[in-house]
C-alpha positions as CSV (number, residue, x, y, z in Angstrom):
1,M,-10.3,10.1,-29.9
2,T,-12.3,6.9,-30.3
3,I,-13.6,5.0,-27.4
4,D,-11.2,2.1,-27.8
5,I,-8.2,4.4,-27.7
6,F,-9.6,6.3,-24.7
7,L,-10.1,3.0,-22.7
8,Q,-6.7,1.7,-23.8
9,Q,-5.0,4.8,-22.5
10,L,-7.1,4.6,-19.4
11,V,-5.8,1.1,-18.7
12,N,-2.2,2.2,-19.4
13,G,-2.7,5.2,-17.1
14,L,-3.9,3.0,-14.3
15,T,-0.8,0.9,-14.6
16,L,1.6,3.8,-14.5
17,G,-0.4,5.3,-11.7
18,A,0.1,2.1,-9.7
19,F,3.9,2.4,-10.0
20,Y,4.0,6.1,-8.9
21,G,1.4,5.6,-6.2
22,L,3.4,2.8,-4.5
23,I,6.6,4.8,-4.5
24,A,4.7,8.0,-3.4
25,L,3.4,6.1,-0.4
26,G,7.0,5.9,0.9
27,Y,7.5,9.7,0.5
28,T,4.2,10.6,2.3
29,M,4.7,8.1,5.1
30,V,8.2,9.4,6.0
31,Y,7.0,13.0,5.8
32,G,3.9,12.3,7.8
33,I,5.8,10.7,10.7
34,I,9.0,12.9,10.9
35,G,8.2,15.8,8.7
36,M,11.2,15.2,6.3
37,I,11.4,14.3,2.7
38,N,13.4,11.1,1.9
39,F,15.0,11.9,-1.4
40,A,16.8,8.6,-1.4
41,H,13.5,6.8,-1.8
42,G,13.5,6.7,-5.6
43,D,16.9,4.9,-5.4
44,I,15.4,2.4,-2.9
45,Y,12.9,1.6,-5.7
46,M,15.8,1.2,-8.1
47,V,17.6,-1.2,-5.6
48,G,14.3,-3.2,-5.4
49,A,14.2,-3.5,-9.2
50,F,17.8,-4.8,-9.3
51,I,17.2,-7.3,-6.4
52,S,14.1,-8.5,-8.3
53,L,16.2,-9.0,-11.5
54,I,18.9,-10.9,-9.6
55,G,16.2,-13.0,-7.9
56,F,14.7,-14.0,-11.2
57,L,18.1,-15.0,-12.6
58,L,18.9,-16.9,-9.4
59,F,15.7,-18.9,-9.2
60,S,15.9,-19.6,-12.9
61,A,19.4,-21.1,-12.3
62,L,18.0,-23.1,-9.4
63,G,15.4,-24.7,-11.7
64,V,12.2,-22.9,-10.5
65,A,10.1,-23.4,-13.7
66,S,6.7,-22.1,-12.4
67,V,6.3,-18.4,-13.2
68,P,3.8,-17.7,-10.4
69,V,6.1,-19.4,-7.8
70,A,9.1,-17.5,-9.1
71,I,7.3,-14.2,-8.9
72,L,6.1,-14.9,-5.4
73,L,9.6,-15.9,-4.2
74,V,11.2,-12.9,-5.9
75,L,8.6,-10.6,-4.3
76,V,9.4,-11.8,-0.8
77,V,13.1,-11.7,-1.4
78,A,13.0,-8.2,-2.9
79,M,10.8,-6.8,-0.1
80,V,13.1,-8.3,2.6
81,F,16.4,-7.1,1.2
82,T,15.0,-3.7,0.1
83,A,13.6,-3.2,3.6
84,V,17.2,-3.6,4.9
85,Y,18.3,-0.8,2.6
86,G,15.4,1.4,3.9
87,W,16.3,0.6,7.5
88,A,19.9,1.6,6.8
89,V,18.9,4.9,5.2
90,E,16.9,5.8,8.3
91,R,19.7,4.8,10.7
92,I,22.5,6.5,8.7
93,A,20.9,9.5,7.1
94,Y,18.0,10.5,9.4
95,R,18.3,9.3,13.0
96,P,21.5,11.2,13.8
97,L,20.1,14.4,12.3
98,R,16.5,14.1,13.5
99,G,16.8,17.0,15.9
100,S,18.9,19.3,13.6
101,Q,17.7,21.9,11.1
102,R,15.6,20.5,8.3
103,L,18.3,21.3,5.7
104,A,20.7,18.8,7.2
105,P,18.7,15.6,6.7
106,L,17.7,16.8,3.2
107,I,21.3,17.0,2.2
108,S,22.1,13.7,3.9
109,A,19.2,12.0,1.9
110,I,20.5,13.4,-1.4
111,G,24.0,12.1,-0.4
112,M,22.5,8.6,0.3
113,S,20.8,8.8,-3.1
114,I,24.1,9.4,-4.8
115,V,25.7,6.6,-2.8
116,L,23.1,4.1,-3.8
117,Q,23.3,5.0,-7.5
118,N,27.0,4.7,-7.6
119,F,27.0,1.5,-5.5
120,V,24.6,-0.2,-7.9
121,Q,26.6,1.2,-10.9
122,L,29.9,-0.2,-9.6
123,T,28.4,-3.6,-8.6
124,Q,26.0,-4.2,-11.5
125,G,27.5,-2.1,-14.3
126,A,26.2,0.9,-16.1
127,R,24.6,-0.9,-19.0
128,V,20.9,-1.6,-19.3
129,K,19.9,-4.9,-17.8
130,P,17.2,-6.8,-19.8
131,L,14.7,-9.4,-18.5
132,P,12.9,-11.7,-21.0
133,P,9.1,-11.4,-20.8
134,M,7.8,-13.7,-18.0
135,V,4.1,-12.9,-17.8
136,Q,2.4,-13.1,-21.2
137,G,-1.2,-13.3,-22.4
138,G,-4.2,-11.1,-21.6
139,Y,-7.7,-10.3,-22.4
140,R,-9.2,-8.8,-25.5
141,F,-12.6,-7.1,-25.3
142,T,-14.6,-6.2,-28.3
143,L,-16.2,-2.8,-28.1
144,G,-17.6,-2.5,-31.6
145,T,-17.0,-3.5,-35.2
146,D,-13.4,-2.4,-35.3
147,A,-12.8,-1.4,-31.7
148,H,-11.0,-3.5,-29.2
149,L,-9.5,-3.2,-25.7
150,N,-6.4,-5.2,-24.8
151,V,-5.6,-5.7,-21.1
152,S,-2.5,-7.8,-20.4
153,L,-2.3,-10.2,-17.5
154,L,0.6,-8.2,-16.2
155,Q,-1.4,-5.0,-16.2
156,A,-4.2,-6.7,-14.3
157,L,-1.7,-8.2,-11.8
158,I,-0.2,-4.8,-11.2
159,V,-3.5,-3.0,-10.6
160,F,-4.8,-5.9,-8.4
161,L,-1.6,-6.0,-6.3
162,T,-1.6,-2.3,-5.8
163,V,-5.2,-2.2,-4.6
164,A,-4.5,-5.2,-2.3
165,L,-1.5,-3.6,-0.8
166,M,-3.3,-0.3,-0.3
167,A,-6.2,-2.0,1.4
168,G,-3.9,-4.0,3.7
169,F,-1.8,-1.0,4.6
170,T,-4.8,1.1,5.3
171,Y,-6.0,-1.7,7.7
172,I,-2.6,-1.6,9.4
173,I,-2.7,2.1,9.9
174,R,-6.3,2.2,11.2
175,R,-6.7,-1.0,13.1
176,T,-3.4,-2.3,14.5
177,P,-1.1,-1.2,17.5
178,L,1.6,-0.3,15.0
179,G,-0.8,2.0,13.2
180,R,-1.8,3.7,16.5
181,A,1.9,4.1,17.3
182,Q,2.5,5.7,13.9
183,R,-0.4,8.1,14.3
184,A,0.7,9.0,17.8
185,T,4.3,9.7,16.7
186,E,3.0,11.8,13.8
187,Q,0.9,14.0,16.1
188,D,3.5,14.4,18.8
189,A,6.6,12.3,19.0
190,T,7.6,13.5,22.5
191,M,4.3,12.9,24.1
192,A,4.1,9.5,22.3
193,A,7.4,8.5,23.9
194,L,6.2,9.6,27.3
195,L,3.2,7.4,26.9
196,G,5.3,4.3,26.2
197,V,5.6,4.4,22.4
198,N,9.0,3.3,21.1
199,V,9.4,6.2,18.7
200,N,12.7,5.1,17.2
201,R,11.3,1.6,16.4
202,T,8.1,3.1,15.0
203,I,10.0,5.4,12.6
204,S,12.3,2.5,11.6
205,I,9.3,0.3,10.8
206,T,7.8,3.1,8.8
207,F,11.0,3.3,6.6
208,I,10.9,-0.5,6.3
209,I,7.3,-0.5,5.1
210,G,8.0,2.3,2.6
211,A,11.0,0.5,1.2
212,S,9.0,-2.7,0.9
213,L,6.3,-1.0,-1.1
214,A,9.1,0.5,-3.3
215,A,10.4,-3.0,-3.8
216,V,7.0,-4.1,-5.1
217,A,7.0,-1.2,-7.5
218,G,10.5,-2.2,-8.6
219,L,9.5,-5.8,-9.2
220,M,6.5,-4.6,-11.3
221,A,8.6,-2.2,-13.3
222,T,11.1,-5.0,-14.0
223,L,8.4,-7.2,-15.3
224,Y,6.5,-4.5,-17.1
225,Y,9.3,-2.7,-18.9
226,G,11.8,-5.6,-19.2
227,V,14.8,-3.3,-18.8
228,I,16.4,-1.5,-15.9
229,D,19.5,0.5,-15.1
230,F,21.0,2.3,-12.1
231,F,19.4,5.7,-13.0
232,I,15.8,4.6,-13.1
233,G,15.3,5.7,-9.5
234,F,15.9,9.4,-10.2
235,V,13.2,10.0,-12.7
236,A,10.6,7.7,-11.0
237,G,11.5,9.2,-7.6
238,I,10.9,12.7,-8.8
239,K,7.6,11.9,-10.4
240,A,6.5,9.9,-7.3
241,F,7.4,12.9,-5.1
242,T,5.4,15.0,-7.5
243,A,2.5,12.6,-7.0
244,A,2.8,12.8,-3.2
245,V,2.8,16.6,-3.2
246,L,-0.1,16.7,-5.8
247,G,-2.2,14.4,-3.7
248,G,-1.3,16.1,-0.4
249,I,2.0,15.2,1.3
250,G,1.3,13.2,4.4
251,S,-2.0,11.8,3.1
252,L,-2.0,8.1,2.1
253,P,-5.1,8.3,-0.1
254,G,-3.6,11.5,-1.6
255,A,-0.4,9.6,-2.6
256,M,-2.4,7.0,-4.5
257,L,-4.6,9.7,-6.1
258,G,-1.6,11.8,-7.1
259,G,0.0,8.7,-8.6
260,L,-3.1,8.0,-10.7
261,V,-3.3,11.6,-11.8
262,I,0.4,11.6,-12.9
263,G,-0.2,8.2,-14.6
264,M,-3.2,9.5,-16.5
265,I,-1.3,12.7,-17.6
266,E,1.6,10.6,-18.9
267,S,-0.8,8.2,-20.7
268,F,-3.1,10.7,-22.4
269,W,-0.6,13.5,-23.2
270,P,0.9,11.8,-26.3
271,V,-2.5,11.3,-27.7
272,Y,-3.2,15.0,-28.0
273,F,0.3,16.7,-27.8
274,D,3.9,16.2,-28.5
275,L,5.5,13.4,-26.5
276,A,8.6,15.4,-25.8
277,Y,6.7,17.7,-23.5
278,R,5.1,15.0,-21.4
279,D,7.3,15.6,-18.4
280,V,6.8,19.3,-18.7
281,A,3.1,18.8,-18.4
282,V,3.5,16.6,-15.3
283,F,5.6,19.2,-13.5
284,G,3.5,22.0,-14.8
285,V,0.5,20.4,-13.0
286,L,2.6,20.3,-9.8
287,V,3.4,24.0,-10.2
288,L,-0.3,24.9,-10.6
289,V,-1.2,22.9,-7.5
290,L,1.5,24.5,-5.4
291,I,0.3,27.9,-6.5
292,F,-3.5,27.4,-6.1
293,R,-3.7,24.6,-3.5
294,P,-0.4,24.2,-1.7
295,S,-1.8,21.5,0.6
296,G,-2.5,19.2,-2.3
297,L,-5.8,17.6,-3.5
298,L,-6.5,15.7,-0.3
299,G,-4.0,17.3,2.1
300,R,-4.9,19.6,5.0
301,P,-3.1,22.9,5.8
302,E,-0.4,22.4,8.3
303,I,-1.0,24.3,11.6
304,E,2.2,25.0,13.6
305,K,1.9,25.1,17.3
306,V,3.4,28.2,19.0
């Protein structure tokens, strides 16, 4: 492999890793605060993508000609409306079953995933929905006589936005009252409630934040790929869950690291091996991690109190 191909695949892998990392944050946040896996989260990402597409069409019809303004408006609208879906999932599928056996909310979350898929299919149709390219142009770097590296503006925007969101969210967790309430609820929800923390509100806000991040990923996917359908949440959700487990479920840096690893595997695998086995490689890495390091790359072994 030449240096230009390596660097090009590295850029592509960073872009894919940003998608998976943002979705994986939702998985790891929910698991970290209530110890449950939100298997409807991938479909929340799909809903965010459809809201983004509808937003672009709506603002285009209203005459918003500036692409940066349109993207900013759609970003806000998608985060707000997708957050409502995240809040609804917590209220319907999780809060009533929070004190029950772990299998009950798992089945409930899978049911919500099916409901969201069919809801979007019935309201938006089963056909693929296209979006014309909105962000064009980029940078071309010369690496040698015949070697070049192309970085599109959209790829740079995706990576920059992901880093900014990760930095902002890390600040919220570590420096704000909401972050302290989340950490307290994660450690001991009962004791946190006795000390004045509104546990139900804290958990709901966590779902809302996770859904908002999934909406950002949905917006970026809509712009990057240009086509979406009602089933994109299943594959992306499974891979993002793999990223969360790979990095260490419950660890925010681990979620981003796991997303980057999955993105790099997907980017570099076709260069050396058959493209048809790319997903096999992704889940094969997950199997190896679960066998040799079940807590993930940055996770810590869970100690149960007796």
